[in-house]
Biopython code that builds the backbone (N, CA, C, O; Angstrom):
import numpy as np
from Bio.PDB.StructureBuilder import StructureBuilder

atoms = [
    (1, "MET", "N", (8.333, -47.008, 57.681)),
    (1, "MET", "CA", (8.586, -45.650, 57.316)),
    (1, "MET", "C", (8.959, -45.618, 55.828)),
    (1, "MET", "O", (9.741, -46.441, 55.353)),
    (2, "ALA", "N", (8.377, -44.641, 55.098)),
    (2, "ALA", "CA", (8.626, -44.525, 53.655)),
    (2, "ALA", "C", (9.913, -43.745, 53.417)),
    (2, "ALA", "O", (10.254, -42.831, 54.168)),
    (3, "THR", "N", (10.612, -44.120, 52.369)),
    (3, "THR", "CA", (11.837, -43.414, 52.017)),
    (3, "THR", "C", (11.676, -42.786, 50.642)),
    (3, "THR", "O", (10.895, -43.261, 49.819)),
    (4, "ASN", "N", (12.399, -41.748, 50.409)),
    (4, "ASN", "CA", (12.358, -41.058, 49.137)),
    (4, "ASN", "C", (13.419, -41.667, 48.227)),
    (4, "ASN", "O", (14.604, -41.626, 48.560)),
    (5, "PRO", "N", (13.020, -42.238, 47.072)),
    (5, "PRO", "CA", (13.990, -42.888, 46.204)),
    (5, "PRO", "C", (14.844, -41.917, 45.390)),
    (5, "PRO", "O", (15.816, -42.351, 44.772)),
    (6, "THR", "N", (14.527, -40.633, 45.363)),
    (6, "THR", "CA", (15.330, -39.698, 44.577)),
    (6, "THR", "C", (16.559, -39.274, 45.353)),
    (6, "THR", "O", (16.558, -39.269, 46.584)),
    (7, "THR", "N", (17.595, -38.924, 44.634)),
    (7, "THR", "CA", (18.827, -38.506, 45.291)),
    (7, "THR", "C", (18.974, -36.996, 45.200)),
    (7, "THR", "O", (18.568, -36.383, 44.213)),
    (8, "LYS", "N", (19.550, -36.408, 46.220)),
    (8, "LYS", "CA", (19.786, -34.973, 46.231)),
    (8, "LYS", "C", (21.080, -34.669, 45.508)),
    (8, "LYS", "O", (22.039, -35.439, 45.564)),
    (9, "LYS", "N", (21.093, -33.521, 44.821)),
    (9, "LYS", "CA", (22.315, -33.072, 44.180)),
    (9, "LYS", "C", (23.151, -32.323, 45.214)),
    (9, "LYS", "O", (22.593, -31.640, 46.073)),
    (10, "PRO", "N", (24.437, -32.433, 45.150)),
    (10, "PRO", "CA", (25.268, -31.634, 46.054)),
    (10, "PRO", "C", (25.055, -30.142, 45.784)),
    (10, "PRO", "O", (24.723, -29.749, 44.666)),
    (11, "ALA", "N", (25.242, -29.337, 46.791)),
    (11, "ALA", "CA", (24.995, -27.902, 46.670)),
    (11, "ALA", "C", (25.850, -27.269, 45.581)),
    (11, "ALA", "O", (25.378, -26.371, 44.883)),
    (12, "ALA", "N", (27.068, -27.701, 45.417)),
    (12, "ALA", "CA", (27.951, -27.136, 44.400)),
    (12, "ALA", "C", (27.415, -27.432, 43.002)),
    (12, "ALA", "O", (27.471, -26.563, 42.131)),
    (13, "ALA", "N", (26.899, -28.634, 42.768)),
    (13, "ALA", "CA", (26.372, -28.990, 41.447)),
    (13, "ALA", "C", (25.088, -28.224, 41.160)),
    (13, "ALA", "O", (24.861, -27.811, 40.023)),
    (14, "ALA", "N", (24.250, -28.026, 42.165)),
    (14, "ALA", "CA", (22.999, -27.292, 41.969)),
    (14, "ALA", "C", (23.291, -25.836, 41.643)),
    (14, "ALA", "O", (22.617, -25.243, 40.800)),
    (15, "ALA", "N", (24.292, -25.250, 42.303)),
    (15, "ALA", "CA", (24.637, -23.853, 42.053)),
    (15, "ALA", "C", (25.248, -23.681, 40.671)),
    (15, "ALA", "O", (25.049, -22.644, 40.037)),
    (16, "ALA", "N", (25.991, -24.681, 40.190)),
    (16, "ALA", "CA", (26.622, -24.594, 38.877)),
    (16, "ALA", "C", (25.582, -24.636, 37.763)),
    (16, "ALA", "O", (25.797, -24.051, 36.701)),
    (17, "GLU", "N", (24.456, -25.320, 37.986)),
    (17, "GLU", "CA", (23.426, -25.424, 36.959)),
    (17, "GLU", "C", (22.638, -24.131, 36.801)),
    (17, "GLU", "O", (22.118, -23.848, 35.722)),
    (18, "GLU", "N", (22.547, -23.347, 37.870)),
    (18, "GLU", "CA", (21.793, -22.106, 37.791)),
    (18, "GLU", "C", (22.594, -21.068, 37.021)),
    (18, "GLU", "O", (23.820, -21.012, 37.120)),
    (19, "SER", "N", (21.896, -20.259, 36.263)),
    (19, "SER", "CA", (22.537, -19.223, 35.480)),
    (19, "SER", "C", (22.891, -18.045, 36.368)),
    (19, "SER", "O", (22.127, -17.679, 37.262)),
    (20, "THR", "N", (24.051, -17.452, 36.122)),
    (20, "THR", "CA", (24.463, -16.300, 36.907)),
    (20, "THR", "C", (24.132, -15.000, 36.186)),
    (20, "THR", "O", (24.373, -13.920, 36.725)),
    (21, "GLU", "N", (23.592, -15.083, 34.993)),
    (21, "GLU", "CA", (23.234, -13.883, 34.240)),
    (21, "GLU", "C", (21.969, -13.273, 34.833)),
    (21, "GLU", "O", (21.032, -14.001, 35.161)),
    (22, "PRO", "N", (21.926, -11.964, 34.975)),
    (22, "PRO", "CA", (20.700, -11.332, 35.491)),
    (22, "PRO", "C", (19.576, -11.452, 34.464)),
    (22, "PRO", "O", (19.786, -11.281, 33.263)),
    (23, "VAL", "N", (18.417, -11.741, 34.950)),
    (23, "VAL", "CA", (17.261, -11.885, 34.074)),
    (23, "VAL", "C", (16.439, -10.615, 34.167)),
    (23, "VAL", "O", (16.017, -10.211, 35.251)),
    (24, "THR", "N", (16.218, -9.996, 33.035)),
    (24, "THR", "CA", (15.408, -8.783, 33.014)),
    (24, "THR", "C", (14.197, -9.045, 32.135)),
    (24, "THR", "O", (14.302, -9.145, 30.912)),
    (25, "GLU", "N", (13.060, -9.152, 32.776)),
    (25, "GLU", "CA", (11.812, -9.341, 32.051)),
    (25, "GLU", "C", (10.917, -8.162, 32.368)),
    (25, "GLU", "O", (10.833, -7.717, 33.513)),
    (26, "THR", "N", (10.257, -7.668, 31.351)),
    (26, "THR", "CA", (9.337, -6.563, 31.575)),
    (26, "THR", "C", (7.921, -7.119, 31.620)),
    (26, "THR", "O", (7.570, -8.043, 30.887)),
    (27, "ALA", "N", (7.131, -6.539, 32.487)),
    (27, "ALA", "CA", (5.740, -6.964, 32.607)),
    (27, "ALA", "C", (4.968, -6.466, 31.391)),
    (27, "ALA", "O", (5.262, -5.392, 30.864)),
    (28, "PRO", "N", (3.976, -7.244, 30.941)),
    (28, "PRO", "CA", (3.196, -6.782, 29.798)),
    (28, "PRO", "C", (2.415, -5.518, 30.156)),
    (28, "PRO", "O", (1.960, -5.357, 31.289)),
    (29, "ALA", "N", (2.271, -4.650, 29.204)),
    (29, "ALA", "CA", (1.569, -3.394, 29.448)),
    (29, "ALA", "C", (0.073, -3.646, 29.638)),
    (29, "ALA", "O", (-0.524, -4.478, 28.955)),
    (30, "ARG", "N", (-0.509, -2.918, 30.569)),
    (30, "ARG", "CA", (-1.953, -3.042, 30.792)),
    (30, "ARG", "C", (-2.696, -2.284, 29.699)),
    (30, "ARG", "O", (-2.222, -1.257, 29.213)),
    (31, "PRO", "N", (-3.867, -2.795, 29.316)),
    (31, "PRO", "CA", (-4.636, -2.035, 28.336)),
    (31, "PRO", "C", (-5.140, -0.740, 28.966)),
    (31, "PRO", "O", (-5.401, -0.680, 30.168)),
    (32, "ALA", "N", (-5.270, 0.273, 28.152)),
    (32, "ALA", "CA", (-5.730, 1.566, 28.654)),
    (32, "ALA", "C", (-7.180, 1.460, 29.113)),
    (32, "ALA", "O", (-8.016, 0.862, 28.438)),
    (33, "ARG", "N", (-7.462, 2.049, 30.269)),
    (33, "ARG", "CA", (-8.830, 2.063, 30.781)),
    (33, "ARG", "C", (-9.399, 3.449, 30.607)),
    (33, "ARG", "O", (-8.702, 4.450, 30.774)),
    (34, "ASN", "N", (-10.652, 3.498, 30.275)),
    (34, "ASN", "CA", (-11.321, 4.768, 30.079)),
    (34, "ASN", "C", (-12.343, 4.983, 31.187)),
    (34, "ASN", "O", (-13.088, 4.064, 31.527)),
    (35, "PRO", "N", (-12.387, 6.194, 31.757)),
    (35, "PRO", "CA", (-13.442, 6.447, 32.733)),
    (35, "PRO", "C", (-14.789, 6.493, 32.031)),
    (35, "PRO", "O", (-14.880, 6.863, 30.861)),
    (36, "ALA", "N", (-15.827, 6.116, 32.751)),
    (36, "ALA", "CA", (-17.158, 6.064, 32.169)),
    (36, "ALA", "C", (-17.665, 7.462, 31.856)),
    (36, "ALA", "O", (-17.469, 8.401, 32.627)),
    (37, "GLU", "N", (-18.314, 7.577, 30.722)),
    (37, "GLU", "CA", (-18.953, 8.827, 30.352)),
    (37, "GLU", "C", (-20.434, 8.698, 30.670)),
    (37, "GLU", "O", (-20.960, 7.589, 30.755)),
    (38, "THR", "N", (-21.089, 9.799, 30.842)),
    (38, "THR", "CA", (-22.514, 9.760, 31.126)),
    (38, "THR", "C", (-23.262, 9.665, 29.798)),
    (38, "THR", "O", (-23.585, 10.681, 29.182)),
    (39, "SER", "N", (-23.525, 8.467, 29.377)),
    (39, "SER", "CA", (-24.270, 8.250, 28.136)),
    (39, "SER", "C", (-25.360, 7.225, 28.402)),
    (39, "SER", "O", (-25.316, 6.492, 29.391)),
    (40, "GLU", "N", (-26.301, 7.185, 27.539)),
    (40, "GLU", "CA", (-27.425, 6.272, 27.689)),
    (40, "GLU", "C", (-27.275, 5.054, 26.777)),
    (40, "GLU", "O", (-28.275, 4.443, 26.401)),
    (41, "ALA", "N", (-26.058, 4.699, 26.421)),
    (41, "ALA", "CA", (-25.817, 3.531, 25.577)),
    (41, "ALA", "C", (-25.863, 2.271, 26.423)),
    (41, "ALA", "O", (-25.514, 2.291, 27.603)),
    (42, "VAL", "N", (-26.291, 1.186, 25.820)),
    (42, "VAL", "CA", (-26.330, -0.108, 26.504)),
    (42, "VAL", "C", (-24.907, -0.655, 26.555)),
    (42, "VAL", "O", (-24.224, -0.719, 25.533)),
    (43, "VAL", "N", (-24.465, -1.047, 27.739)),
    (43, "VAL", "CA", (-23.127, -1.597, 27.902)),
    (43, "VAL", "C", (-23.223, -3.094, 28.147)),
    (43, "VAL", "O", (-24.263, -3.595, 28.575)),
    (44, "GLY", "N", (-22.147, -3.798, 27.880)),
    (44, "GLY", "CA", (-22.130, -5.246, 28.083)),
    (44, "GLY", "C", (-22.734, -5.957, 26.891)),
    (44, "GLY", "O", (-22.803, -5.397, 25.797)),
    (45, "PRO", "N", (-23.178, -7.205, 27.099)),
    (45, "PRO", "CA", (-23.772, -7.979, 26.004)),
    (45, "PRO", "C", (-25.025, -7.306, 25.464)),
    (45, "PRO", "O", (-25.779, -6.681, 26.209)),
    (46, "ALA", "N", (-25.235, -7.440, 24.177)),
    (46, "ALA", "CA", (-26.408, -6.830, 23.535)),
    (46, "ALA", "C", (-27.687, -7.509, 24.007)),
    (46, "ALA", "O", (-27.708, -8.723, 24.210)),
    (47, "PRO", "N", (-28.754, -6.731, 24.182)),
    (47, "PRO", "CA", (-30.020, -7.345, 24.603)),
    (47, "PRO", "C", (-30.619, -8.201, 23.487)),
    (47, "PRO", "O", (-30.352, -7.990, 22.304)),
    (48, "VAL", "N", (-31.421, -9.155, 23.892)),
    (48, "VAL", "CA", (-32.120, -10.013, 22.936)),
    (48, "VAL", "C", (-33.130, -9.149, 22.188)),
    (48, "VAL", "O", (-33.655, -8.185, 22.746)),
    (49, "ALA", "N", (-33.401, -9.482, 20.945)),
    (49, "ALA", "CA", (-34.344, -8.710, 20.137)),
    (49, "ALA", "C", (-35.684, -8.606, 20.859)),
    (49, "ALA", "O", (-36.236, -9.611, 21.307)),
    (50, "GLY", "N", (-36.196, -7.394, 20.968)),
    (50, "GLY", "CA", (-37.480, -7.167, 21.609)),
    (50, "GLY", "C", (-37.395, -6.921, 23.094)),
    (50, "GLY", "O", (-38.407, -6.563, 23.697)),
    (51, "ALA", "N", (-36.246, -7.091, 23.720)),
    (51, "ALA", "CA", (-36.098, -6.875, 25.159)),
    (51, "ALA", "C", (-35.606, -5.447, 25.398)),
    (51, "ALA", "O", (-34.658, -4.991, 24.760)),
    (52, "ASP", "N", (-36.255, -4.760, 26.312)),
    (52, "ASP", "CA", (-35.857, -3.393, 26.644)),
    (52, "ASP", "C", (-34.696, -3.424, 27.629)),
    (52, "ASP", "O", (-34.670, -4.264, 28.528)),
    (53, "PRO", "N", (-33.727, -2.506, 27.466)),
    (53, "PRO", "CA", (-32.617, -2.459, 28.415)),
    (53, "PRO", "C", (-33.102, -2.058, 29.801)),
    (53, "PRO", "O", (-34.125, -1.387, 29.942)),
    (54, "VAL", "N", (-32.365, -2.472, 30.815)),
    (54, "VAL", "CA", (-32.709, -2.228, 32.206)),
    (54, "VAL", "C", (-31.643, -1.320, 32.814)),
    (54, "VAL", "O", (-30.451, -1.499, 32.563)),
    (55, "ARG", "N", (-32.080, -0.338, 33.620)),
    (55, "ARG", "CA", (-31.133, 0.543, 34.306)),
    (55, "ARG", "C", (-30.809, -0.086, 35.663)),
    (55, "ARG", "O", (-31.710, -0.421, 36.432)),
    (56, "VAL", "N", (-29.514, -0.242, 35.945)),
    (56, "VAL", "CA", (-29.081, -0.781, 37.234)),
    (56, "VAL", "C", (-28.107, 0.197, 37.873)),
    (56, "VAL", "O", (-27.447, 0.978, 37.187)),
    (57, "LYS", "N", (-28.032, 0.141, 39.194)),
    (57, "LYS", "CA", (-27.083, 0.949, 39.959)),
    (57, "LYS", "C", (-25.997, 0.011, 40.462)),
    (57, "LYS", "O", (-26.289, -0.996, 41.106)),
    (58, "LEU", "N", (-24.755, 0.339, 40.169)),
    (58, "LEU", "CA", (-23.639, -0.523, 40.555)),
    (58, "LEU", "C", (-23.319, -0.351, 42.033)),
    (58, "LEU", "O", (-23.294, 0.766, 42.551)),
    (59, "SER", "N", (-23.077, -1.463, 42.696)),
    (59, "SER", "CA", (-22.713, -1.423, 44.110)),
    (59, "SER", "C", (-21.213, -1.610, 44.312)),
    (59, "SER", "O", (-20.711, -1.435, 45.423)),
    (60, "HIS", "N", (-20.495, -1.963, 43.250)),
    (60, "HIS", "CA", (-19.042, -2.150, 43.301)),
    (60, "HIS", "C", (-18.433, -1.600, 42.024)),
    (60, "HIS", "O", (-19.126, -1.399, 41.027)),
    (61, "HIS", "N", (-17.115, -1.357, 42.066)),
    (61, "HIS", "CA", (-16.383, -0.941, 40.884)),
    (61, "HIS", "C", (-16.444, -2.052, 39.848)),
    (61, "HIS", "O", (-16.295, -3.226, 40.189)),
    (62, "LEU", "N", (-16.661, -1.698, 38.596)),
    (62, "LEU", "CA", (-16.778, -2.701, 37.544)),
    (62, "LEU", "C", (-16.166, -2.151, 36.265)),
    (62, "LEU", "O", (-16.355, -0.980, 35.937)),
    (63, "THR", "N", (-15.435, -2.991, 35.544)),
    (63, "THR", "CA", (-14.885, -2.624, 34.250)),
    (63, "THR", "C", (-15.575, -3.467, 33.191)),
    (63, "THR", "O", (-15.516, -4.696, 33.229)),
    (64, "ILE", "N", (-16.225, -2.804, 32.251)),
    (64, "ILE", "CA", (-16.918, -3.493, 31.164)),
    (64, "ILE", "C", (-16.338, -2.969, 29.864)),
    (64, "ILE", "O", (-16.369, -1.766, 29.604)),
    (65, "ASP", "N", (-15.810, -3.866, 29.050)),
    (65, "ASP", "CA", (-15.219, -3.523, 27.748)),
    (65, "ASP", "C", (-14.176, -2.406, 27.860)),
    (65, "ASP", "O", (-14.127, -1.521, 27.006)),
    (66, "GLY", "N", (-13.338, -2.441, 28.913)),
    (66, "GLY", "CA", (-12.266, -1.466, 29.066)),
    (66, "GLY", "C", (-12.704, -0.127, 29.628)),
    (66, "GLY", "O", (-11.895, 0.797, 29.703)),
    (67, "THR", "N", (-13.960, 0.002, 30.025)),
    (67, "THR", "CA", (-14.460, 1.246, 30.603)),
    (67, "THR", "C", (-14.735, 1.027, 32.082)),
    (67, "THR", "O", (-15.391, 0.055, 32.457)),
    (68, "ASP", "N", (-14.236, 1.927, 32.923)),
    (68, "ASP", "CA", (-14.417, 1.823, 34.370)),
    (68, "ASP", "C", (-15.732, 2.463, 34.789)),
    (68, "ASP", "O", (-16.057, 3.571, 34.363)),
    (69, "TYR", "N", (-16.484, 1.757, 35.625)),
    (69, "TYR", "CA", (-17.713, 2.288, 36.201)),
    (69, "TYR", "C", (-17.554, 2.243, 37.712)),
    (69, "TYR", "O", (-17.227, 1.198, 38.275)),
    (70, "ARG", "N", (-17.781, 3.362, 38.364)),
    (70, "ARG", "CA", (-17.614, 3.484, 39.814)),
    (70, "ARG", "C", (-18.861, 3.002, 40.544)),
    (70, "ARG", "O", (-19.937, 2.935, 39.950)),
    (71, "PRO", "N", (-18.729, 2.667, 41.823)),
    (71, "PRO", "CA", (-19.912, 2.321, 42.606)),
    (71, "PRO", "C", (-20.890, 3.494, 42.623)),
    (71, "PRO", "O", (-20.486, 4.649, 42.755)),
    (72, "GLY", "N", (-22.164, 3.187, 42.490)),
    (72, "GLY", "CA", (-23.198, 4.212, 42.462)),
    (72, "GLY", "C", (-23.558, 4.686, 41.067)),
    (72, "GLY", "O", (-24.525, 5.430, 40.903)),
    (73, "ALA", "N", (-22.796, 4.267, 40.047)),
    (73, "ALA", "CA", (-23.091, 4.666, 38.673)),
    (73, "ALA", "C", (-24.320, 3.917, 38.177)),
    (73, "ALA", "O", (-24.533, 2.756, 38.527)),
    (74, "HIS", "N", (-25.120, 4.584, 37.365)),
    (74, "HIS", "CA", (-26.283, 3.963, 36.735)),
    (74, "HIS", "C", (-25.913, 3.629, 35.293)),
    (74, "HIS", "O", (-25.412, 4.483, 34.562)),
    (75, "ILE", "N", (-26.161, 2.388, 34.889)),
    (75, "ILE", "CA", (-25.858, 1.969, 33.526)),
    (75, "ILE", "C", (-27.051, 1.226, 32.951)),
    (75, "ILE", "O", (-27.861, 0.666, 33.690)),
    (76, "LEU", "N", (-27.153, 1.225, 31.634)),
    (76, "LEU", "CA", (-28.185, 0.468, 30.935)),
    (76, "LEU", "C", (-27.571, -0.840, 30.450)),
    (76, "LEU", "O", (-26.534, -0.838, 29.786)),
    (77, "VAL", "N", (-28.209, -1.947, 30.783)),
    (77, "VAL", "CA", (-27.730, -3.266, 30.364)),
    (77, "VAL", "C", (-28.917, -4.108, 29.926)),
    (77, "VAL", "O", (-30.069, -3.741, 30.159)),
    (78, "SER", "N", (-28.633, -5.228, 29.297)),
    (78, "SER", "CA", (-29.694, -6.144, 28.896)),
    (78, "SER", "C", (-30.285, -6.790, 30.155)),
    (78, "SER", "O", (-29.601, -6.888, 31.174)),
    (79, "PRO", "N", (-31.551, -7.233, 30.096)),
    (79, "PRO", "CA", (-32.166, -7.851, 31.272)),
    (79, "PRO", "C", (-31.395, -9.068, 31.790)),
    (79, "PRO", "O", (-31.285, -9.263, 33.000)),
    (80, "ASP", "N", (-30.861, -9.885, 30.876)),
    (80, "ASP", "CA", (-30.103, -11.063, 31.288)),
    (80, "ASP", "C", (-28.816, -10.663, 32.011)),
    (80, "ASP", "O", (-28.458, -11.252, 33.031)),
    (81, "TYR", "N", (-28.130, -9.660, 31.474)),
    (81, "TYR", "CA", (-26.884, -9.199, 32.090)),
    (81, "TYR", "C", (-27.175, -8.551, 33.441)),
    (81, "TYR", "O", (-26.389, -8.704, 34.376)),
    (82, "ALA", "N", (-28.288, -7.831, 33.559)),
    (82, "ALA", "CA", (-28.670, -7.226, 34.840)),
    (82, "ALA", "C", (-28.911, -8.316, 35.883)),
    (82, "ALA", "O", (-28.511, -8.166, 37.038)),
    (83, "ARG", "N", (-29.555, -9.398, 35.489)),
    (83, "ARG", "CA", (-29.795, -10.517, 36.402)),
    (83, "ARG", "C", (-28.477, -11.104, 36.883)),
    (83, "ARG", "O", (-28.314, -11.399, 38.067)),
    (84, "ARG", "N", (-27.536, -11.271, 35.957)),
    (84, "ARG", "CA", (-26.231, -11.838, 36.324)),
    (84, "ARG", "C", (-25.463, -10.904, 37.257)),
    (84, "ARG", "O", (-24.836, -11.359, 38.213)),
    (85, "LEU", "N", (-25.512, -9.588, 36.979)),
    (85, "LEU", "CA", (-24.823, -8.626, 37.840)),
    (85, "LEU", "C", (-25.419, -8.617, 39.243)),
    (85, "LEU", "O", (-24.684, -8.523, 40.226)),
    (86, "ARG", "N", (-26.743, -8.714, 39.347)),
    (86, "ARG", "CA", (-27.382, -8.740, 40.669)),
    (86, "ARG", "C", (-27.024, -10.005, 41.420)),
    (86, "ARG", "O", (-26.749, -9.964, 42.619)),
    (87, "ARG", "N", (-27.025, -11.125, 40.724)),
    (87, "ARG", "CA", (-26.710, -12.408, 41.360)),
    (87, "ARG", "C", (-25.285, -12.418, 41.895)),
    (87, "ARG", "O", (-25.019, -13.016, 42.938)),
    (88, "GLN", "N", (-24.358, -11.756, 41.186)),
    (88, "GLN", "CA", (-22.960, -11.736, 41.608)),
    (88, "GLN", "C", (-22.666, -10.603, 42.589)),
    (88, "GLN", "O", (-21.544, -10.493, 43.085)),
    (89, "GLY", "N", (-23.671, -9.753, 42.876)),
    (89, "GLY", "CA", (-23.511, -8.702, 43.864)),
    (89, "GLY", "C", (-22.957, -7.411, 43.339)),
    (89, "GLY", "O", (-22.580, -6.550, 44.134)),
    (90, "TYR", "N", (-22.886, -7.228, 42.025)),
    (90, "TYR", "CA", (-22.338, -6.003, 41.457)),
    (90, "TYR", "C", (-23.383, -4.912, 41.263)),
    (90, "TYR", "O", (-23.026, -3.740, 41.144)),
    (91, "ALA", "N", (-24.651, -5.265, 41.229)),
    (91, "ALA", "CA", (-25.683, -4.269, 40.945)),
    (91, "ALA", "C", (-26.841, -4.400, 41.914)),
    (91, "ALA", "O", (-27.112, -5.469, 42.461)),
    (92, "THR", "N", (-27.513, -3.280, 42.107)),
    (92, "THR", "CA", (-28.721, -3.266, 42.931)),
    (92, "THR", "C", (-29.895, -2.907, 42.037)),
    (92, "THR", "O", (-29.710, -2.396, 40.933)),
    (93, "GLN", "N", (-31.080, -3.170, 42.505)),
    (93, "GLN", "CA", (-32.276, -2.867, 41.732)),
    (93, "GLN", "C", (-32.570, -1.375, 41.845)),
    (93, "GLN", "O", (-32.466, -0.810, 42.933)),
    (94, "VAL", "N", (-32.933, -0.735, 40.749)),
    (94, "VAL", "CA", (-33.244, 0.695, 40.759)),
    (94, "VAL", "C", (-34.742, 0.881, 40.849)),
    (94, "VAL", "O", (-35.223, 2.014, 40.872)),
]
sb = StructureBuilder()
sb.init_structure("model")
sb.init_model(0)
sb.init_chain("A")
sb.init_seg("    ")
for serial, (resi, resn, name, xyz) in enumerate(atoms, 1):
    if name == "N":
        sb.init_residue(resn, " ", resi, " ")
    sb.init_atom(name, np.array(xyz, "f"), 0.0, 1.0, " ", f" {name:<3s}", serial, name[0])
structure = sb.get_structure()
């Protein structure tokens, strides 16, 4: 049978080491989110030169660059980004 070579501290010594001062930490503020506007701008990574943007329909809520897009929203994205969104299940083919 294996034994633990470390020794336990008595409860009184462990309690004395802990601070009795209340700790007040504030959570960091969340960045402001903007609801999506109906615009025809390409969102996400820029398309490669010569590639036409692709319209996709979102199947899940998605935040891109601080803007919220609801399920069912149509957005224009680069072909590569559209492929990645479809593979991850965020977009459907239009």
